[in-house]
N, C-alpha and C positions, 0 to 999 in steps of 0.2 A: 540164568546160569545153570548149567547142567551139573548136578552134584556128582555124577559118575566121572566127570573129567578131573575132579580134584584128586590130589594125592590121598593115600589111605589115611594118614594121620588127620588131615583136615576133614575128611569125610566122616571119620569116627567122631571127631569133635562136633561136627555139624549135626550128626544124628543124636548126639547126647543132649543137645539143647531141645527141650520139649516144645518150644514155641515154633521151631522150624517144621514140625511135623504137619501143621495145617497146610502149608504150601506143598510139602512133599506128597501128602495124601490127595490134595486136589489135583495136582499134576498127574499123579498116578491114575486117578479115576478117569481123567480126560484121555490118557493114553491107553486105557483098558487094562491096567495092571492093578487088579483088585487085591491081590495078595499083599503088595506093598502098602496099599491104603488100609487094609485090615490090620497089618502089623503096626502101622503108625497109630491107629486108634487104640489098639491094645496097649502100646507103650505109654501113650499120653494118659490113658485111664489108670494104669498101674502107678505111674508117677504121681498123678493127682491123689490117689488113695494113700500113698506113702506120705505125701505132704500133709494131707488132712489128718492122718493118724498122728504124725509128729506134732502138728499144731494142737490137736485136741489133748494130747498128753501134756503139752506145755501149758496150755491154758486151763487145764483141769486142776492144776495145783495153784496154790496161792503165791508161789514163788515169783511169778511174773508181776503180781501186784505189789509185793514187798521188795522187789529187785534184789532178791537173795540168791541169784543164780550163781553157782560156783562151777568153774571148770577145773576140776582137780587134776585131770589127766595131763593137761598141757600147762598148768600153772598160771592160768589167767584168772584174775578176780580174787586172788589171795595175796595179801600183803604179808611180808615177812616181819616178824617182830624182832626187837633187839636181841632177844634171847636166841632166836634161830640164826641170826647172822653170826 
């Protein structure tokens, strides 16, 4: 499937998925489009670094071991007491 034939919204969604870039980059290299292949490699590298940073920050704390992760912003993980109701 040629990604350029998709509507813009689907194309953006497809480009946002990092696992699709291996196919995009390999097809681009075969077609001689090295700029697209380079951008795909850069995107996947940046995405990997962000995921590794978030994972290292999460696993560096002991919260993951004690399961005391609280999501204060959206209200998940916190039970209301009778006094708060």
